[in-house]
C-alpha positions in Angstrom: -6.4 -16.7 -12.4 -4.9 -17.3 -9.0 -2.9 -14.1 -9.3 -6.1 -12.1 -10.0 -7.7 -13.6 -6.9 -4.6 -12.9 -4.9 -4.6 -9.3 -6.0 -8.3 -8.9 -5.1 -7.6 -10.4 -1.7 -4.7 -8.0 -1.2 -7.1 -5.1 -2.0 -9.7 -6.4 0.4 -7.0 -6.6 3.0 -6.1 -3.0 2.5 -9.7 -1.9 3.0 -9.9 -4.0 6.2 -6.5 -2.6 7.2 -7.9 1.0 6.9 -10.8 0.2 9.1 -8.7 -1.8 11.7 -5.9 0.8 11.9 -8.4 3.6 12.1 -10.0 2.0 15.1 -6.5 1.3 16.6 -5.7 5.0 16.3 -8.9 6.0 17.9 -8.4 3.6 20.8 -4.7 4.6 21.4 -5.5 8.3 20.9 -2.3 8.8 18.8 -1.8 8.1 15.1 1.9 7.6 15.5 1.5 5.0 18.3 -1.1 3.2 16.2 1.2 3.2 13.2 4.0 1.8 15.4 1.7 -0.9 16.9 0.5 -1.9 13.4 4.1 -2.3 12.2 5.2 -4.1 15.4 2.5 -6.7 14.9 3.6 -7.0 11.2 7.2 -7.5 12.2 6.3 -10.2 14.7 4.3 -12.1 12.1 7.0 -11.8 9.3 9.8 -12.6 11.7 7.9 -15.7 12.8 7.3 -16.7 9.2 11.0 -16.3 8.4 11.9 -18.6 11.3 9.4 -21.2 10.3 10.6 -21.3 6.6 14.2 -20.9 7.7 14.8 -17.9 5.5 18.5 -17.4 4.8 19.8 -14.0 5.8 21.5 -12.1 3.0 25.2 -11.5 3.1 26.6 -8.1 3.9 27.7 -7.8 0.2 24.2 -8.4 -0.9 22.8 -5.8 1.4 25.3 -3.3 0.2 24.3 -3.9 -3.5 20.7 -2.8 -2.8 20.2 0.7 -4.2 19.5 3.2 -1.5 16.0 4.1 -2.8 15.0 0.4 -2.5 15.0 0.8 1.3 12.2 3.4 1.2 9.4 0.9 0.8 8.9 0.6 4.6 8.8 4.4 4.9 6.1 4.6 2.3 4.2 1.8 4.1 4.4 3.7 7.4 3.2 6.9 5.7 0.3 5.0 4.2 -0.7 3.5 7.5 -0.4 6.8 9.3 -2.5 8.4 6.6 -5.3 5.9 6.7 -5.4 6.1 10.5 -6.0 9.9 10.3 -8.1 10.1 7.1 -10.4 7.1 7.2 -12.5 8.3 10.1 -13.1 11.6 8.3 -14.0 10.3 4.8 -14.8 6.6 5.2 -13.2 3.4 4.2 -14.7 3.4 0.7 -13.5 6.8 -0.2 -10.1 6.3 1.4 -9.6 3.0 -0.4 -10.7 4.5 -3.7 -8.4 7.5 -3.3 -5.5 5.1 -2.5 -6.2 3.0 -5.5 -6.5 6.1 -7.7 -3.2 7.3 -6.5 -1.6 3.9 -7.0 -2.9 3.7 -10.5 -1.9 7.2 -11.5 1.6 6.6 -10.1 1.8 3.1 -11.6 1.0 4.5 -15.1 3.8 7.0 -14.8 6.3 4.5 -13.4 5.4 1.9 -16.0 5.7 4.5 -18.8 9.2 5.5 -17.9 10.3 2.1 -16.6 11.3 3.8 -13.4 12.7 2.0 -10.4 13.9 -0.9 -12.5 10.5 -1.7 -13.9 9.8 -3.0 -17.4 8.4 -0.2 -19.7 4.7 -0.2 -20.5 3.8 3.0 -22.4 0.9 5.2 -21.5 -2.1 4.4 -23.7 -5.5 6.0 -23.9 -7.0 2.9 -22.3 -4.7 3.2 -19.3 -5.5 6.8 -18.8 -9.2 6.0 -19.1 -8.7 3.4 -16.3 -7.3 6.0 -14.0 -10.0 8.4 -14.8 -12.7 5.8 -14.2 -11.3 5.0 -10.8 -11.2 8.7 -9.8 -14.8 9.0 -11.1 -15.7 6.0 -8.9 -14.3 7.7 -5.9 -16.3 10.8 -6.7 -19.5 8.6 -6.9 -18.6 7.0 -3.6 -18.2 10.3 -1.9 -21.1 12.0 -3.6 -23.9 9.5 -3.1 
């Protein structure tokens, strides 16, 4: 049950992040600078945490074993932050968050089905497709009413 609450908290954080970064972009007048500021504060926080827990740095050999595609997560995060900074003021936090979740779910179903990127395979089922459709329908209702 703790993992479910952690997932809900992470989702709540993403909605708050959309609102916060949108405001940051408005105040700074530049989505790229707002994205940079957002990541710099994240870097400071994570670096501080690593120092506090005395995280062991990986060896050069371990770094070289990492597949090239595995380094793209930060780029995807930056693209997400830049997108929410620009899009959230135009469509609202609810719609932006719903679209983000819908995109996540649709992509997750495909990644799971093929076991892509080193994931365990979880075949597409009618129930999983219905879940994606219901999220997209929820976004439509958020935007429509």
